[in-house]
N, C-alpha and C positions, 0 to 999 in steps of 0.2 A: 879154661881156654881149650879150644879145639883147633888143631892145626891140620888143614886139609891140603894135600898136594893135588893140584890140577895139572894133568900132564896130557900131552897129545900123542899123536902117532910117533913111534920110535923107528920103526922099519929096520930093526937090527936083525940079521946081518945084511939084508938085501940092499939097503940104501945108505947105511952107516955102520961103522964097526962097533961103536960104543958111545956111551954118554961122555961129554967133555969132562976132563978130570976136575975142573972147577966145580961142576955140578955134583960130582961124587962126594966132594968135601962138604958141600952144603946139605946133601940128602943122607943124613946118617940115621941109622935105626934108632927107634925109641922116641923120636921127637915128633913124628907125624902120626896122627891118629887115624887118618883115612886117606886113601888114594883114589882119585876119580880120573879115569882115562877116557878120552873121547873116541877111542877105537883101536888103532894099531892094525888095521887091515883084517880084523876078525869079524865073524858074524855077530851082530848085536841087535837089540831091539831099537825101535825108532827113538825111544827116550827112556831114561831111567831117572827116578827121583830119589834124592837123599834129603833128610831133614835133620837139623841140629837145633832142637828147641823150636823156636818160631821161624827159623831161617829155612826156607825151602829152596833147594838147589836142584835144577833140572839139567841133565846132560844129554846132548844130542850130538851125533857124529858130525853133522854139518851138510851131509848130502841132500838134506831136505830143503836147504836154503838155496833159492834161485833168484838172482845169480849167486854163486857161491860167495859166502862171506858178507852178503848185503845187509847193512845195518838196519834198514827199514824192515826187512823180512825178519831179522832177529828180534827187533822191537815187537813186531806182531806176535811172534811165538811167545815171547816173555809175557806179553799181556794176556794172550789166550790161556796160558798155563798158570797165570798168576804166581810167578816166581819172584824170589828176591835176587837170585843169581842164576843166569842162564849161561851154561858152558857149552860152547860149540867148537868144533874142530874143522878138519879137512884142508884148510888152506896152508897149514904149516907156518903161518905167520902170526905172531903175537898181536892181539888186539884186546883192549879193555876200554869200556865206556860205561857211563851211567846214563841210561835212557829211561825217561819216565819214572824216576826214582827206583830203578832196578839196575843191577849190574849185568852187563853182557861181557863174557870173557872168552877169548880164544887163546889157549895156552901156547899155541904154535907147536913146534916139534922140539923136544929136548935134545935131539941129536942133530938138528938142523937138516934133516932129511929133505931132499928135493921133492917137489910135487909136480906132477905132469901138467896140472892145470895152471900153473903160474910160472912166470919167468923170474929170473933173479936167483939170488943165493940166500935161502932162508937162514936166519940167525937162530942158533939153538936157544930155546926159551922154555920156561914153565911158569906157573903161577902158584902162589901160596895163599890160601884163604884162612885168615886168623879170626876165629869166632870167639869173642870173649863174653862172659856172663858175670853175674847172674841176672841183674835186672835190665841190663842193656846189652844187646848183642852188637858188638863192634865188628864190622866186616872190614878187614884190611887185605887188599890184594896186592901182593908184591910180585912183580914180574922180574925174573932173573934171566939175563942173557949175557953173552960174552962181552957185549958192549956196555951195558949199564944195568942198574936196578931201578925200577920205577915203582912207586907206591901210590895207591889210591885208597882213601878211607871213606867209610860211610857208617853211620850209627843207626841201628834200628831199635825203636822202643819195644820192649818185650815184657813189661811189668806184669801183666795179667794174662798173657797168652799161655795156654797149655802146650805141652810138647805135642807136636804134630806127627802124624804117621801117614805116609803115602805108600800106595801099593803099586807094584808092577808085577804082573804074572805070578801073583801069590807070594811074592817076597816083599819084605819090608826093610827099609833103611831108616833108622831113627836114632836120635840122641836125646833122650829125656834129660831134664835138668839134673846135673850132678853125676851123670854116668858117662862112660866112654861111648863113642859111637858103636852101635851094634850093626853088624852087617849080616844079612841073610840073603841067599840067592847070589846071583852073579853081578859083580860090578866089573865093567869093562873099561 
């Protein structure tokens, strides 16, 4: 089993003081094998790819999506990049959907930081991607927020697929069968 934390912009200390205490209790060291973040106001490439066996995850900040958060645009990106899970951010609002047999996830903001592009009061949230092996990769996305926990499941057949490796600027993120995720280069 590989547990991947998908987290969005935190904006600590400028827009929020800290993570909610409820989240700190859930996010304990040693349980999560990889952390994928959609930005946090830093310089980042237009996309980065992580693979765990046959599962291909692509992370984009979300500024590429016009209009911001548009589901049809995200569906187009997931098709073009041939991904199993597309992670997008920017809106600070949690969103998870299965589109064309692919997951699209926006983890929101774990601090509930406000976004100048949207009205309202964002609810702190993050997502956990639970990838189980060996012959079937079970993708379970759990969204955690102050208000509720939501879970969506999908099973991907992986019986004869070799471990995939994707490249970005000379770095590789991969998780061959039986190994912990290996990270080389920058994960933002």
